C-alpha positions in Angstrom: 86.8 42.0 37.3 85.4 45.1 38.8 83.5 47.4 36.8 84.4 50.3 34.8 87.5 48.3 33.2 89.9 49.0 35.7 92.3 46.6 34.6 93.0 43.0 34.0 94.8 41.5 36.5 96.9 38.5 35.4 100.1 36.7 37.5 102.2 40.3 37.5 101.2 43.9 37.3 103.4 46.4 37.2 103.0 50.3 37.4 104.6 51.1 34.1 102.3 48.0 32.3 101.1 48.5 28.7 97.9 48.5 27.9 96.8 47.1 24.3 94.5 48.8 21.7 95.7 52.2 22.1 95.5 53.7 18.8 96.9 57.2 18.8 97.2 60.3 16.5 100.3 62.0 16.5 102.0 65.5 16.1 105.4 67.2 17.3 104.6 67.1 20.9 101.7 65.5 21.7 99.4 62.8 20.4 95.9 62.5 20.7 93.8 59.3 22.1 90.1 58.4 21.4 88.0 57.3 24.5 87.0 53.7 23.9 84.1 52.3 26.4 85.9 51.7 29.4 88.7 53.9 30.0 89.5 56.0 33.1 91.9 58.4 33.5 94.3 56.0 35.3 94.3 53.6 32.2 94.7 56.0 29.7 97.7 57.7 31.4 99.1 54.3 32.2 99.0 53.4 29.0 101.1 56.3 27.8 103.5 56.4 30.7 102.2 59.7 32.2 100.4 60.9 35.5 96.7 61.4 35.7 97.7 64.6 36.8 99.6 65.4 33.5 97.0 63.9 31.7 94.7 66.3 33.5 97.0 69.2 32.7 97.1 68.9 29.0 93.4 68.6 28.9 91.7 71.6 30.5 88.1 70.2 30.2 89.3 67.5 32.7 90.0 69.6 35.3 86.5 70.6 35.8 85.0 68.7 39.3 82.2 66.8 37.5 84.6 65.9 34.2 83.7 62.9 33.0 85.3 60.2 29.9 83.1 60.0 27.1 83.5 57.4 24.3 84.5 58.8 21.2 85.9 62.1 22.7 89.7 63.2 21.7 92.2 63.8 24.6 95.6 65.1 24.3 98.6 63.1 25.4 101.6 65.0 26.3 105.0 63.4 25.2 107.7 63.4 27.4 110.9 65.2 26.9 113.7 62.9 27.4 116.4 63.9 29.6 120.1 62.9 28.3 121.5 60.2 30.4 125.2 62.2 30.9 123.0 64.9 32.8 120.0 62.4 34.4 120.0 62.4 37.9 119.6 59.3 39.7 116.3 58.6 41.4 115.8 57.2 44.8 114.1 53.8 43.7 111.1 51.6 46.0 110.4 48.4 44.8 106.7 47.3 46.3 105.1 44.0 46.1 101.6 43.5 46.5 99.8 40.4 47.2 96.0 40.4 47.4 92.8 39.4 46.1 91.9 41.7 43.2 90.4 40.0 40.6 87.5 37.8 42.1 83.7 39.6 42.4 83.4 39.5 46.2 83.0 42.1 48.5 86.7 41.7 50.6 88.3 41.6 46.9 86.6 44.8 45.9 87.9 46.2 49.1 91.3 45.3 48.6 91.3 46.5 45.1 90.0 49.8 46.3 92.9 49.9 48.7 95.6 48.7 46.2 94.2 51.8 44.0 94.9 54.0 46.8 98.3 52.7 47.1 98.7 53.7 43.2 97.5 57.3 44.3 99.8 57.8 47.0 102.4 56.5 45.2 101.6 59.1 42.5 102.4 61.9 45.2 105.5 60.4 46.4 106.7 60.3 42.8 106.5 64.1 42.4 109.4 64.2 45.0 111.7 62.4 42.5 111.2 58.7 43.8 110.8 56.2 41.0 108.4 53.6 42.4 107.5 50.4 41.0 104.8 48.0 41.5 105.0 44.3 41.4 101.0 43.1 41.7 99.9 39.3 42.5 96.2 38.3 42.6 95.7 36.3 45.8 93.7 33.1 45.9 92.0 31.8 49.1 92.3 28.6 47.5 96.2 28.1 47.0 97.6 26.4 49.6 101.2 28.6 49.6 102.5 31.7 48.3 106.1 30.5 48.5 106.2 30.9 44.4 104.9 33.9 44.8 106.9 35.4 47.8 110.0 33.7 45.7 109.3 36.2 42.7 109.1 39.0 45.0 112.4 38.6 46.5 113.6 38.1 42.9 112.1 41.4 42.1 114.0 42.8 45.3 110.8 44.6 47.1 111.4 46.7 49.6 108.0 46.4 50.9 105.1 44.3 50.5 101.5 44.9 51.4 99.2 41.6 51.6 98.3 39.2 51.9 94.8 39.2 53.1 94.1 35.1 54.3 95.3 34.0 57.3 96.3 30.8 55.7 98.8 32.6 54.1 100.5 34.4 57.0 103.2 31.8 57.3 104.6 32.2 54.0 104.2 35.9 54.8 106.5 35.5 57.9 109.0 33.2 55.8 109.6 35.6 53.6 109.7 38.3 55.8 112.3 37.2 57.8 114.6 35.6 54.7 114.8 39.2 52.8 114.4 41.1 56.1 111.9 43.7 54.4 108.2 44.7 56.0 105.3 43.2 55.2 102.1 45.1 55.7 98.9 43.6 56.7 96.3 46.0 55.7 93.1 44.5 56.9 94.0 41.7 59.7 94.5 42.6 62.7 95.0 39.1 64.5 98.4 38.1 62.7 99.9 35.7 65.2 103.0 35.9 63.4 103.9 39.6 64.5 104.2 38.0 68.0 107.7 36.8 67.1 108.8 38.3 63.8 110.1 41.5 63.6 109.2 42.4 59.7 105.4 41.9 60.1 103.2 45.0 60.6 99.8 45.4 61.0 98.4 48.6 59.9 94.8 48.5 62.1 95.2 47.7 65.8 94.7 44.5 67.4 92.2 44.4 69.9 94.0 44.0 73.1 96.0 47.1 72.4 92.8 49.3 71.4 91.7 48.4 74.8 95.3 49.4 76.4 95.3 52.5 74.4 91.2 53.2 75.3 92.3 53.1 79.1 95.1 55.5 78.8 93.1 58.0 77.2 89.9 57.4 79.5 92.2 58.0 82.4 93.1 61.1 80.9 90.0 62.5 79.7 87.2 61.1 82.5 88.8 62.7 85.7 85.9 62.9 88.2 83.1 61.0 86.6 81.0 58.7 87.3 80.6 55.8 84.5 77.0 54.5 84.4 77.0 51.3 82.0 73.8 50.6 80.1 72.9 46.8 79.7 71.1 45.6 77.1 69.8 42.0 76.7 72.2 40.3 74.4 74.9 43.6 73.8 77.9 42.2 71.8 80.2 44.1 73.6 79.6 43.0 77.4 83.1 41.8 77.5 84.6 44.9 76.7 82.6 46.7 79.0 83.0 44.1 81.9 86.9 44.5 81.5 86.7 48.5 81.4 84.6 48.4 84.6 87.4 46.4 86.2 89.8 48.4 84.8 88.5 51.8 86.0 87.4 50.2 89.4 90.8 49.4 90.2 91.4 52.9 89.8 88.9 54.2 92.1 85.9 55.4 89.5 82.8 54.9 90.7 79.9 53.1 88.5 76.7 51.5 88.3 74.3 49.9 85.9 71.1 50.9 84.2 68.8 49.7 81.6 69.7 51.0 78.0 66.1 52.0 78.2 66.5 53.8 81.8 63.9 56.6 82.6 65.4 60.0 84.3 63.6 58.7 87.8 65.8 55.7 87.7 69.0 57.7 86.6 68.2 60.0 89.7 68.8 57.1 92.0 72.8 56.1 90.8 73.7 59.9 89.8 76.5 61.0 92.1 76.2 65.1 93.0 79.1 66.7 91.6 80.4 64.4 89.2 79.9 64.2 85.5 78.0 61.1 84.5 79.4 59.0 81.2 76.9 56.5 79.7 78.8 53.1 78.3 76.5 50.7 76.3 77.7 47.3 76.2 76.5 46.8 72.6 77.9 48.9 69.2 74.7 48.4 67.0 72.8 51.1 65.9 69.5 50.2 67.3 71.5 50.2 70.4 72.8 53.8 69.7 69.3 54.8 69.0 68.1 53.7 72.0 70.5 55.3 74.1 70.2 58.5 72.7 66.4 58.4 73.2 67.1 57.9 77.0 69.9 60.6 77.0 67.3 63.0 75.3 64.4 62.2 77.5 67.0 62.9 80.6 68.5 66.0 79.1 64.7 67.3 78.8 63.7 66.4 82.3 66.5 66.7 84.4 68.6 69.8 82.5 71.1 70.6 85.0 73.3 67.5 84.7 76.4 67.0 83.0 76.3 64.0 80.5 78.4 62.0 78.2 78.3 59.0 76.1 81.0 56.7 75.3 80.4 54.7 72.0 82.4 52.3 69.6 84.2 52.7 66.1 80.9 51.4 64.3 79.5 54.5 64.9 81.9 56.4 63.0 79.3 55.6 59.7 76.5 57.3 61.9 78.4 60.3 62.2 78.9 60.5 58.8 75.3 60.0 57.9 73.6 62.9 60.8 76.3 63.9 63.4 73.4 65.9 65.2 72.4 63.2 67.7 76.2 62.5 68.9 76.8 66.2 69.6 73.5 66.5 71.6 74.5 63.6 73.3 78.5 65.3 73.9 79.6 61.7 72.4 83.1 60.3 72.6 84.0 57.7 69.7 87.6 55.9 69.9 89.5 54.0 67.0 92.2 54.1 65.0 91.0 56.2 62.1 88.8 59.2 61.4 86.8 59.6 58.0 86.4 63.5 58.4 83.7 64.0 55.4 84.0 68.1 55.7 87.9 68.1 55.1 88.5 69.8 51.9 91.5 67.5 51.2 89.3 64.3 51.7 87.1 65.7 49.5 89.6 66.6 46.8 91.1 62.9 47.2 87.4 61.1 46.5 86.7 63.6 43.6 90.2 62.2 41.8 89.3 58.7 42.9 86.3 59.5 40.9 88.1 61.0 38.1 90.9 58.0 38.2 89.0 55.0 38.0 85.6 56.0 37.2 83.6 54.7 40.3 82.9 56.3 44.2 84.5 55.0 47.2 82.8 51.7 48.7 80.5 52.9 51.6 82.7 50.9 54.1 84.5 52.0 57.4 87.5 52.7 57.4 87.5 53.7 53.3 90.0 51.2 51.9 91.0 54.1 49.5 91.8 56.3 52.0 93.5 53.6 53.8 96.0 52.8 51.0 96.4 56.1 50.4 97.5 57.3 53.7 99.7 54.1 54.2 101.6 54.9 50.8 102.3 58.2 51.4 103.5 57.6 54.9 105.5 54.7 54.5 106.7 55.6 51.0 107.8 58.9 52.2 109.7 57.4 54.9 111.7 54.5 53.2 112.5 57.3 50.6 114.4 59.3 53.1 116.1 55.8 54.5 116.8 53.8 51.1 120.3 54.6 49.4 119.8 57.5 46.3 120.4 54.8 44.0 118.6 53.2 40.8 117.6 50.1 42.8 118.4 49.3 46.6 120.7 46.4 47.1 118.9 44.4 49.3 121.5 43.7 52.0 120.8 45.5 55.1 117.5 45.1 56.5 114.9 47.5 56.4 112.4 48.5 59.6 110.0 51.3 59.3 110.3 53.7 62.5 107.3 54.6 64.9 105.7 57.7 64.1 105.6 58.2 60.1 103.4 61.5 59.7 100.5 63.4 61.2 99.5 64.5 57.2 96.8 61.5 56.7 93.5 61.9 55.5 92.2 59.0 57.8 94.9 56.6 58.9 98.0 57.9 60.6 100.5 55.6 61.4 102.3 55.1 64.5 104.0 51.9 64.7 105.0 50.3 68.4 106.5 47.1 68.8 104.7 44.3 70.3 107.6 42.8 71.9 111.2 43.0 72.3 111.5 40.2 69.4 108.2 40.9 67.6 106.8 43.3 65.0 104.8 46.1 65.1 100.9 47.2 64.8 99.6 50.7 64.4 99.3 52.0 67.7 97.6 55.6 66.7 94.1 55.3 68.6 92.0 58.4 69.5 88.8 59.6 71.1 86.5 61.9 68.7 85.0 63.8 70.9 81.5 65.4 69.3 80.9 68.3 71.7 77.5 69.9 72.4 78.9 73.1 70.7 79.0 71.2 67.3 82.9 71.2 67.2 85.0 68.1 67.0 88.0 67.2 68.8 90.7 64.8 68.7 92.0 63.5 71.7 95.5 61.2 71.2 
């Protein structure tokens, strides 16, 4: 299992799960617990039926940004005050199913585990509104030929929404379950779910490539008026198909275009530039080596020909470069497109990442988009939406179909959701696509 002793996942994990081996000393209002090796704030809180926030509030020393759990140290566990049943208000209840690979020691399982942890943190926030959220979590094995039995269990649990699975071999089971129970199934990672074309209860958190291009073109026409587009050609560009599609589409709308090699010279540029028009460079490759070469050529051009208005169109993979060092992107007046934005300068993002470290004793994986932020944003937006849709009962009856509406929330740390339907009978994909404009004045604009 993942390091730092998060939890051992067997067939089913419920959010109110019990942990074994927690010896406590009791006082009238609190109990104390002696920290053991492998403990995290999350595991201690869950073992004692409280939230991480409640644990931290009872132990001021844990409120420090660099607080760490030390073996042998004692922490206070606050006791919950029971409310008399006669006066206890009924809470809205959401049952959540999760089917993802969480226990294998593979990069995809670590990413799914981080996503799941983000879901738990988002659920913890929504619970503050008085909503009861229960998780039924199952480990997904790629070798299993079918997940029919697992989905049958989720049907018995009356899950209101399901996240997963990961593997395409299990998507048929996903579609059959979703149609039978009329409940949304959210596929968190794949954007190539064929069943979304004909099943109205299948949702993709990521934007499929065909729709990404469609929305990109819409943004392109809005932003790049009176622009001459110069495509930068590399020997083995991995985005040549994209560049060709874009060229055909914008040429049909009257845009002028030219082609230069990636390592063009200022003299070569002088031959294709059109006076009075802005120039937008579009490489046909998204690798970092291509980005470096394009930036080198643009820098040389700015020095030799300082009077021209130049911009660069880049790819989602370049967001990682922006996180490391955005200075070159600012210099080139760069536009990146995608369906997420990890803003490392946002205080809310920094607070989340510190909380994740405290909860689980480990940092976020260095991959984009950040899986924990994706899970957190999905939980906050989808659970908050379901909270307002489901009846104020201890358990939803399960009789009515649940359809998640389009635009859910702007309050996302990384991945806002705006579901759009693929056709009149099919499911939904996340249509929230934008440009991130790294401007020369060292500010960033988000263009939707």
